[in-house]
Each structure stands twice: as C-alpha cells, then as structure tokens.
C-alpha positions, -999 to +999 in steps of 0.1 A: -212+146-008-204+133-042-219+104-062-208+083-091-236+067-112-239+031-120-267+010-136-288+000-106-272+018-076-250+048-070-217+049-052-221+072-023-190+087-008-174+118+009-139+131+005-117+128+035-091+153+025-085+172-008-052+154-015-060+119-002-089+096+008-126+090+005-151+073+027-177+051+010-212+051+025-229+023+007-241-008+026-222-041+025-250-057+005-247-030-022-209-034-023-210-072-026-232-071-057-202-061-077-222-034-095-202-006-079-168-021-085-159+000-116-169+032-098-149+021-067-118+015-088-122+049-105-125+065-070-094+047-057-075+059-088-085+094-080-080+096-042-056+068-034-073+054-002-109+043+001-124+036+035-154+014+041-165+020+077-176-009+099-185-033+070-178-063+092-169-085+063-164-122+068-133-137+053-155-152+025-171-118+019-137-101+018-124-125-008-157-121-028-153-083-026-116-085-038-126-108-067-153-083-078-126-056-079-102-074-102-093-107-085-079-118-052-042-125-058-020-151-041+002-134-015+027-162-007+037-192-026+011-219-021-014-197-004-050-205-011-065-176-031-098-181-013-080-173+020-072-140+037-036-133+049-033-126+087-014-095+095-002-097+130+031-094+149+020-120+175+039-153+169+010-172+185-011-164+154+016-162+127+048-179+116+080-164+130+096-158+096+064-141+084+064-119+116+100-108+108+088-098+073+058-079+088+079-058+111+087-037+080+050-026+081+059-002+109+079+019+084+068+038+052+067+014+023+050+004-009+041-032-015+055-052-044+084-030-053+104-062-060+078-074-085+078-063-122+040-060-120+030-047-086-003-055-070-031-031-080-044-026-045-044-039-009-075-044+013-073-046+051-102-055+075-098-049+112-105-080+133-088-072+167-074-039+177-044-031+199-054-013+232-030+015+222-015+024+188-019+003+157-034+030+135-025+029+098-011+060+080-013+065+042+005+090+020-004+099-016+027+098-038+007+110-069-007+142-055+026+150-037+045+145-070+021+168-088+028+195-063+066+195-069+080+224-088+088+220-125+124+224-116+122+196-091+104+173-115+130+179-141+158+169-116+140+136-110+134+127-146+152+095-157+164+086-122+162+049-114+162+034-079+174+000-068+149-016-044+158-045-021+142-064+008+174-064+027+175-026+028+141-025+044+150-051+071+177-028+085+149-004+097+138-029+124+169-051+127+200-030+124+223-057+136+213-089+118+232-122+121+252-132+091+225-159+084+197-133+085+216-110+061+223-138+037+186-148+037+175-112+031+200-107+003+189-139-014+156-123-022+172-102-049+169-066-060+148-047-086+154-015-104+125+008-113+121+045-121+119+069-092+089+085-110+065+060-126+039+068-152+007+047-158-009+042-191-032+072-185-002+095-180-005+098-142+028+101-125+038+091-089+068+086-067+080+051-057+096+055-023+097+037+010+120+014+030+128-008+001+143+021-019+180+014-014+198+039-037+196+058-069+216+041-097+248+059-107+246+086-080+268+093-050+253+075-020+250+107+001+232+125-027+210+095-033+199+093+003+193+130+005+170+128-025+151+097-014+147+107+022+138+143+013+111+131-011+097+107+015+095+135+041+077+157+016+053+129+004+044+120+040+037+155+052+005+175+052-017+177+031-008+143+016-013+121+046-043+103+061-042+085+094-069+058+098-079+052+134-094+017+132-128+005+145-134-033+145-151-041+112-135-013+092-122-021+057-097+001+039-084-003+003-056+016-012-040+021-046-007+003-042+011+023-070+004+056-055+002+050-017+029+048+009+016+032+041+027+021+076+012+010+109+019+032+140+037+014+168+018-011+190+025-039+214+032-069+192+016-092+218-016-072+220-034-096+196-039-069+170-052-087+139-059-075+104-071-097+075-056-087+041-065-095+006-047-081-024-061-071-058-042-085-088-019-061-106-027-046-140+002-025-151+039-030-147+059-003-130+073+006-164+044+008-189+056+003-224+034+022-249+029+009-284 
C-alpha cells in the first residue's frame, strides 16, 4: 500500500502491476472534493491507468470529477460539456455514424492522434455490461519504450509517423464503399513523432490503428517497425486487462496508453459513459 499526502486527506492506492496501473481506494465523497486531484494526476502520470472500483458516479458527478482534474472537454462538435458521451455499439442508443467510428475501439489505439494537442486523459464509467466480453485492455507505451535497448531507441530517433482516420477504419471495414472511403479520407491526416517527449522529459511511443506509415520509409519496413513496436508494447508486463463491474470508473493517461475493448455482442446493450480531460501539452513540446 502506498499513500500520497494532501492537505486534508490522503490518496490511498495500491499498484496493480509494476509497469502499469494503480487502484484508488478512497471514497467517492473524498474524490469529489477535488482535494485529491493533483495527487491523482501525478499518479496517472506515473502508472498510466488509474482504477476507481465501483464508484457508481452519476453523470453529473462524473462531469464534476473530470472538471476537478483539469476540465471536461467537448468530444464532438456542439456537444454539451456538461454531458457524458455514450460509448456503445448498439444503434438503438447511439447514432449510426458514431457507431461506425466506435468500431475502431475494438483495436489498439490512442485517442486524439489527429489533434495537435491530444486530450490529457479519458475516463470511462461502466453502466451496463455485456454478458460476455467487453473488457478493456490497456498498454503502457512509456514503460515499454523505457525497456527498449539503447540501440533500438537510437533507430527510432527522429522517425515521424503519418496518422489518419481512414487507416484505422480498414481494421473493421476492409471493403468500404467509395462513399465511405471518401468520407474517411476527408477527415485529414496528421504527422507526429513516433517517440514523443513531454516537458518533463518522459518519452513514450505513439502507435495504434491510426498509425498509417513512417514518413520517408519503404512501406514494408514501416509496417514491420510499427507492428513490431505495437506487439512489444502490448505484451507482458506492460498490459492490464480491466474486467468491469457496474459502477467502475477507469481513467488513463492518453499520451502514454494504448487501449481497446475486447470483442462483445454489439446488441448486448453494453454501455460506458465517457468524459475526457482537456489536453495540456501538444504532441511535440517546443521548449524555450
């Protein structure tokens, strides 16, 4: 058991695995005061994924909690920032075009690779579970990068990756219509380093299903590197699989965490409520 001191109350938590994850043991009432927010963010920075077992947050409480951790960001154009985003593949409870986008959640990805400033963190709360499947897996791309050899790190230095939505959509829809492809490609592309460094000097890999190719490299070599790194980063001991209970809340550092849902029946009614914490640093931090 470890503790992190604060003014009136201490953050109580236990590590899940040495390379990823911690479980916070404080009550909902203690967490919603906001007094523990700096310590929670420090913990997330250290371990990547923070689990809050069976908090049973209401939507209003989840938004309040997100705001205390840096601000609840708007997910989609026009979305009310005081609302949660419904993560479900069931078209009875979500728009069809959004469901198409959410199908990518079944494959390893990092949110916001198309944005100059990625979201700082995501927070999911379990509302309805699938009878089978529907766990969420996380992988720490900072601790996995740290464990690469010096020779491997040198080979990755300076490599830049083109990320695109349309590359990610082929994972679940390999034969799109021409209309679908045009829509995906209209979302644009972004180029960011394969290895990003935050202002504190911490390095991590940016991988996942949006990682299309390494700029200026033969496509076969590019795919070999990207898929090889993903296999390494999503292997033991860098992976944590969260088996949900209703009321669980999980938050993860978006810059250093690949994640994906395990397969489940899209019509099972599985429902997660998501809020996202506003970004702080751009992928490429410019130091003065």
